[in-house]
C-alpha positions as CSV (number, residue, x, y, z in Angstrom):
1,M,-38.4,1.5,-21.0
2,L,-34.9,2.6,-21.8
3,L,-34.3,4.7,-24.9
4,S,-31.0,4.3,-26.8
5,G,-29.9,7.8,-25.6
6,M,-30.6,6.9,-22.0
7,T,-28.1,4.1,-21.6
8,P,-25.2,4.7,-19.2
9,D,-21.7,5.3,-20.7
10,A,-20.2,2.7,-18.5
11,A,-22.3,-0.1,-20.0
12,S,-21.1,0.7,-23.5
13,S,-17.4,0.7,-22.5
14,P,-15.6,-2.6,-23.0
15,H,-13.4,-1.8,-20.0
16,S,-15.5,-2.2,-16.9
17,L,-14.8,-3.0,-13.3
18,A,-15.2,-6.7,-14.2
19,T,-12.5,-6.4,-16.8
20,A,-10.1,-4.8,-14.3
21,S,-10.7,-7.4,-11.6
22,G,-10.4,-10.2,-14.2
23,L,-7.1,-8.8,-15.3
24,L,-5.9,-8.5,-11.7
25,L,-7.0,-12.0,-10.8
26,G,-5.7,-13.5,-14.0
27,A,-2.3,-12.0,-13.8
28,F,-2.0,-12.9,-10.1
29,G,-3.2,-16.5,-10.6
30,A,-0.9,-17.1,-13.6
31,S,2.1,-15.7,-11.7
32,A,1.3,-17.8,-8.7
33,A,0.9,-20.9,-10.8
34,V,4.2,-20.3,-12.7
35,G,5.9,-19.6,-9.4
36,T,4.5,-22.8,-7.9
37,L,5.6,-24.9,-10.9
38,L,9.1,-23.4,-10.8
39,G,9.3,-23.9,-7.1
40,W,8.2,-27.5,-7.4
41,L,10.9,-28.1,-10.0
42,A,13.4,-26.5,-7.6
43,G,12.2,-28.6,-4.7
44,S,10.0,-26.3,-2.7
45,W,6.6,-25.5,-4.2
46,S,5.6,-23.4,-1.2
47,I,8.4,-20.9,-1.6
48,G,7.7,-20.8,-5.4
49,L,4.0,-20.0,-4.6
50,L,5.1,-17.2,-2.3
51,V,7.5,-15.7,-4.8
52,G,5.0,-16.1,-7.6
53,A,2.2,-14.4,-5.5
54,L,4.5,-11.5,-4.6
55,A,5.5,-11.0,-8.2
56,G,1.8,-11.3,-9.3
57,I,0.7,-8.2,-7.4
58,P,2.7,-5.7,-9.4
59,L,2.2,-7.7,-12.6
60,G,-1.6,-7.5,-12.1
61,I,-1.5,-3.8,-11.4
62,F,0.7,-3.2,-14.5
63,S,-1.6,-5.2,-16.7
64,V,-4.6,-3.1,-15.7
65,Y,-2.6,0.1,-16.2
66,V,-1.6,-0.9,-19.7
67,V,-5.1,-1.8,-20.8
68,Y,-6.7,1.3,-19.3
69,S,-4.0,3.7,-20.5
70,K,-4.6,2.5,-24.0
71,E,-8.3,3.2,-23.5
72,G,-7.7,6.8,-22.3
73,S,-5.4,7.6,-25.3
74,R,-8.1,7.1,-27.9
């Protein structure tokens, strides 16, 4: 039986590991999708996918940084 004072702090935080991984995957996937679409319009979807995926890595890291830096400033 868990008492209200015995719950872990991580469970009450809205920013968990699942949130971070969701932000990373969401930003990466969106960037790859946009890159693929733009590449397809330009005539080479595979190059667009590559460029979108390469741009998605720092975009995902930046999105996690922004969300978690706001949490730490409270």
